[in-house]
C-alpha positions in Angstrom: 91.2 -52.3 -3.6 88.1 -50.1 -3.0 86.5 -48.4 -5.9 84.3 -45.3 -5.2 82.1 -43.2 -7.5 79.3 -40.7 -7.2 76.0 -40.6 -9.1 72.9 -38.5 -8.3 74.5 -37.5 -4.9 75.0 -41.2 -4.0 78.5 -42.2 -3.2 79.1 -45.9 -3.9 82.1 -47.8 -2.7 82.8 -51.4 -3.6 85.6 -53.3 -1.7 85.8 -57.0 -1.9 82.5 -58.4 -0.6 81.4 -55.0 0.8 79.3 -52.3 -0.9 78.7 -49.0 0.8 76.1 -46.4 -0.3 76.2 -42.9 1.2 73.9 -39.9 0.7 73.0 -36.8 2.6 69.2 -36.1 2.8 67.8 -32.6 3.5 65.6 -33.9 6.4 66.1 -34.3 10.1 67.4 -37.7 11.3 64.2 -38.6 13.2 62.2 -38.2 10.0 64.6 -40.2 7.9 64.5 -43.0 10.6 60.7 -43.0 10.6 60.7 -43.2 6.7 63.0 -46.2 6.9 61.0 -48.0 9.6 57.3 -47.5 8.9 55.3 -49.3 6.2 53.2 -46.3 5.5 56.4 -44.4 4.5 58.2 -47.3 2.8 55.3 -48.0 0.4 55.9 -44.5 -1.0 59.5 -44.8 -2.0 61.0 -48.3 -1.7 62.2 -49.8 -4.9 63.7 -48.6 -8.2 62.1 -45.9 -10.4 58.7 -46.8 -11.6 58.4 -49.8 -9.3 55.8 -50.0 -6.5 55.6 -51.9 -3.2 52.3 -53.7 -3.2 53.2 -56.0 -0.3 54.8 -54.5 2.8 54.3 -56.7 6.0 56.5 -55.3 8.7 57.2 -56.1 12.3 59.9 -53.4 13.0 61.6 -54.5 16.2 64.7 -56.4 17.2 63.9 -60.0 16.2 61.1 -58.8 13.9 61.0 -59.1 10.1 59.8 -57.4 7.0 58.3 -59.3 4.0 57.8 -57.2 0.9 57.3 -57.4 -2.8 58.5 -54.8 -5.4 56.6 -54.8 -8.7 57.5 -53.2 -12.0 55.1 -50.6 -13.4 53.8 -53.0 -16.1 53.3 -55.7 -13.4 55.5 -58.2 -15.3 58.3 -58.3 -12.8 58.1 -59.0 -9.1 61.0 -59.2 -6.6 60.2 -60.6 -3.2 62.4 -60.0 -0.2 62.6 -60.9 3.5 64.5 -58.8 6.1 65.3 -59.8 9.7 66.0 -57.0 12.1 69.0 -57.7 14.4 69.6 -54.4 16.2 67.7 -51.1 16.3 68.9 -48.0 18.0 66.5 -45.2 17.2 67.4 -42.9 15.4 71.0 -43.9 15.0 71.2 -47.2 13.3 69.5 -50.4 12.1 71.3 -53.7 11.7 69.5 -56.3 9.5 69.9 -59.3 7.3 68.2 -59.1 3.9 67.4 -62.0 1.5 65.5 -62.7 -1.7 62.4 -64.7 -0.9 59.3 -66.2 -2.4 55.7 -65.0 -1.9 55.3 -67.0 1.3 58.5 -65.5 2.8 60.7 -68.5 2.3 64.4 -67.5 1.8 65.7 -68.2 -1.7 69.0 -70.0 -0.9 70.1 -69.7 -4.6 70.3 -65.9 -4.3 72.8 -63.9 -2.2 71.8 -62.5 1.2 73.5 -59.6 2.9 74.2 -58.2 6.3 73.4 -54.5 6.4 74.0 -51.7 8.8 72.2 -48.4 8.2 73.8 -45.5 10.0 72.1 -42.1 10.3 74.2 -39.1 11.3 72.7 -35.7 12.0 74.3 -32.9 10.0 72.9 -29.5 11.0 69.3 -30.5 10.2 70.2 -32.8 7.4 70.9 -36.6 7.6 73.8 -38.6 6.3 72.6 -42.1 5.6 75.2 -44.9 5.1 74.1 -48.3 4.0 77.0 -50.7 4.7 76.3 -54.1 3.1 78.5 -57.2 3.5 77.9 -60.2 1.3 79.2 -63.8 1.9 81.8 -63.5 -0.9 83.0 -61.2 -3.7 81.1 -63.5 -6.1 77.8 -63.0 -4.2 78.3 -59.2 -4.4 79.2 -59.4 -8.1 75.9 -61.3 -8.7 73.8 -58.5 -7.3 75.9 -55.9 -9.1 75.3 -57.7 -12.3 71.5 -57.5 -11.6 71.7 -53.7 -11.5 71.9 -53.1 -7.8 73.8 -49.8 -8.1 71.3 -48.3 -10.6 68.3 -49.6 -8.6 69.7 -48.3 -5.3 70.4 -44.9 -6.8 66.9 -44.7 -8.3 65.4 -45.8 -4.9 67.3 -43.1 -3.0 66.3 -40.5 -5.5 62.7 -41.5 -4.8 63.4 -41.4 -1.1 64.9 -37.9 -1.4 61.8 -36.7 -3.3 59.5 -38.4 -0.7 61.3 -36.8 2.2 61.1 -33.4 0.5 57.3 -33.9 0.1 56.7 -34.8 3.8 59.3 -32.4 5.4 
């Protein structure tokens, strides 16, 4: 049974092994798409509150990848990730697979990966962004929920909203 709730304008729905985040941003779809797909934008907002993105190596194309590192403000915590782009239809959607990795970009097989579809819908000058993430099992999703995924995602989209307001 799906469970939905809203925090800071982010609607989160959890259903089995699927989590969906939705939010409307006050920016045109093309700008939102660019801010999702260019390292010079991502480095300004990706990650939870007070985290930075010191590493952002991106080859944004179908078959390309993105290797990144999020770092806490005190530098004590780092979270490496590796994303593989499966399908890109600008400015409508991005399909990708996202994994935890190490500094060299090797996938951490002990951590859950996810298949994600980002859908961008134009709403009279605003953009509805939907992040639909499917995990291999309910247990895999529960593992990332227990790590604070919802809070981190909400904080990140708050940063994204502020960044879009700055550049729009």
